[in-house]
C-alpha positions in Angstrom: -8.0 30.6 -35.7 -10.5 32.9 -34.6 -13.0 31.3 -32.1 -16.2 33.5 -33.1 -19.9 33.3 -31.3 -22.9 34.1 -32.5 -22.9 37.3 -31.4 -19.9 38.4 -33.3 -17.4 38.9 -30.3 -13.4 37.0 -30.8 -11.3 36.3 -28.8 -9.0 37.9 -30.5 -11.4 40.4 -29.3 -12.4 39.5 -25.5 -8.1 39.6 -25.4 -7.3 43.2 -26.6 -9.8 44.6 -24.3 -9.2 42.5 -21.0 -5.4 41.0 -20.7 -4.4 44.3 -19.6 -7.2 45.0 -16.8 -7.6 41.1 -16.1 -3.2 41.1 -15.5 -4.0 44.7 -13.2 -6.4 42.5 -11.3 -4.1 39.2 -11.3 -1.8 40.9 -9.8 -2.8 42.6 -7.1 -4.0 39.3 -5.8 -0.9 37.1 -5.9 1.7 40.5 -5.8 4.0 38.0 -7.8 5.4 38.5 -11.3 5.7 35.3 -12.5 2.9 33.9 -10.5 0.6 36.6 -12.5 1.7 35.9 -15.9 1.2 32.0 -15.3 -2.7 32.9 -14.2 -3.4 35.3 -17.2 -2.3 32.7 -19.9 -4.5 29.6 -17.4 -7.2 32.6 -17.4 -7.3 32.8 -21.4 -6.9 29.0 -21.9 -10.4 28.8 -19.5 -11.8 31.5 -21.7 -10.9 30.0 -25.4 -11.5 26.7 -24.3 -15.6 28.4 -22.9 -16.2 31.2 -25.2 -18.7 28.9 -27.3 -20.5 28.9 -22.9 -21.3 32.2 -23.6 -25.0 33.6 -24.2 -24.5 37.1 -23.8 -21.7 39.5 -25.4 -23.0 42.9 -23.0 -21.6 40.2 -19.7 -18.3 39.4 -20.9 -16.7 41.5 -18.5 -18.6 39.4 -16.0 -17.6 36.8 -17.2 -14.1 37.3 -17.8 -13.4 38.3 -14.4 -15.3 35.4 -13.3 -13.0 33.2 -14.8 -10.5 35.1 -13.4 -11.3 34.9 -9.8 -11.9 31.5 -9.6 -8.4 30.4 -11.1 -7.1 32.7 -8.6 -8.9 31.1 -6.1 -8.0 27.9 -7.3 -4.2 29.0 -7.1 -4.4 29.7 -4.0 -6.2 27.0 -2.7 -3.5 24.8 -4.2 -0.2 26.7 -2.6 -2.5 26.2 0.5 -3.1 22.6 0.1 1.1 21.8 -1.6 2.0 24.2 2.1 -0.5 21.7 3.7 1.6 19.0 2.3 4.8 19.5 3.0 4.4 20.1 6.3 2.6 17.2 7.3 5.4 15.5 5.3 8.2 17.1 6.9 5.9 15.9 10.8 6.0 13.1 9.5 9.7 12.3 8.5 10.6 14.5 12.0 7.5 11.9 14.0 9.6 8.1 11.6 13.4 9.8 12.8 12.0 10.0 16.2 10.5 7.1 16.2 13.5 5.8 14.9 15.6 6.8 17.1 13.7 5.9 20.1 13.4 2.2 18.7 16.8 1.4 17.8 17.7 3.2 21.5 15.4 0.7 23.1 16.8 -2.3 21.3 20.1 -1.4 22.0 18.9 -0.9 25.4 17.3 -4.5 25.5 20.8 -6.1 24.0 22.8 -4.0 27.2 20.7 -6.3 29.2 21.8 -8.6 27.9 25.2 -8.0 27.9 25.1 -7.6 31.6 24.0 -11.1 32.7 27.1 -11.8 31.6 29.3 -9.4 33.8 30.7 -9.8 37.3 27.8 -10.2 39.3 29.0 -7.1 41.2 29.5 -5.1 38.7 26.0 -6.0 37.8 24.7 -4.7 41.0 26.6 -1.2 40.7 25.1 -1.1 36.8 21.3 -1.9 38.1 21.6 0.0 41.4 23.0 3.0 39.0 22.0 3.0 35.6 18.6 1.2 36.3 17.5 2.7 39.8 19.1 5.9 39.9 21.0 6.0 42.9 24.1 7.9 43.3 27.3 6.5 43.6 27.9 7.9 47.3 25.3 5.8 47.3 25.8 3.0 45.5 29.0 3.3 48.4 27.3 3.2 51.5 25.0 0.7 50.6 27.4 -2.1 49.7 30.1 -0.7 52.0 33.0 -0.1 50.0 34.7 3.4 49.2 33.5 5.8 46.7 36.2 5.8 44.4 36.3 1.8 44.7 31.8 2.8 44.2 32.6 5.1 41.0 35.2 2.7 40.0 33.0 -0.2 40.1 30.8 1.6 37.8 32.8 2.7 35.0 34.7 -0.9 35.1 30.7 -2.1 34.5 29.7 0.3 31.9 33.1 -0.2 30.1 32.5 -4.0 29.7 29.3 -3.4 28.1 30.8 -1.7 25.9 33.0 -3.3 24.7 30.2 -5.9 24.6 28.3 -3.8 22.7 31.1 -3.2 20.3 32.3 -6.5 20.1 29.1 -7.2 19.2 27.5 -5.1 16.8 29.3 -1.5 16.7 26.9 1.8 16.8 26.8 4.7 16.2 25.2 8.0 17.8 24.5 11.5 16.8 25.4 13.9 19.0 23.0 14.1 21.6 23.9 9.8 21.6 20.8 8.9 20.4 21.9 5.4 18.1 21.3 6.2 14.7 23.1 3.3 13.0 23.5 -0.1 14.0 26.4 -2.6 12.4 26.6 -6.4 12.9 29.3 -8.0 13.4 28.9 -11.5 14.7 26.1 -13.8 13.5 26.0 -15.7 17.2 25.6 -12.2 18.6 21.9 -11.1 20.5 21.8 -7.5 17.4 21.4 -10.5 14.7 
């Protein structure tokens, strides 16, 4: 079906006269053959749909290229928006992952505080001073009046007991950096439930 104007210009005439120059214009803007073809098709769909709006046959070239410019601009705007959405989604995923890791680490940290209460007081004290307050094992030995190897042993045994309590209650999986990424509940009476 050929659509005509009162001025008698047809869609086919516009296609024959302008398809190659418009395609060259689009290719110069996009530098991509596939995108050029898609945009060219979109331009000529718009021309076909709006041919009845063209009032002056002498201005057809300006009208056609204005449609082409606007379509190319819309393409780049949509690409920019799509890229921004992808970056935003990626950033949001990273933030959620970071929040989840930190949240799980903090949660297990709270459980360990509870488990620590069940340890022998000498292990509780050693872990509190070394792991929470940050003193060295050498300082622990001096403060408690025990040998350095005794202080190291006390900290190591306390940590092993805490780890075993955690494994017995709720085994955890960690990533390569030691961040907790998954918790498995075993027992309904455990603090992690």
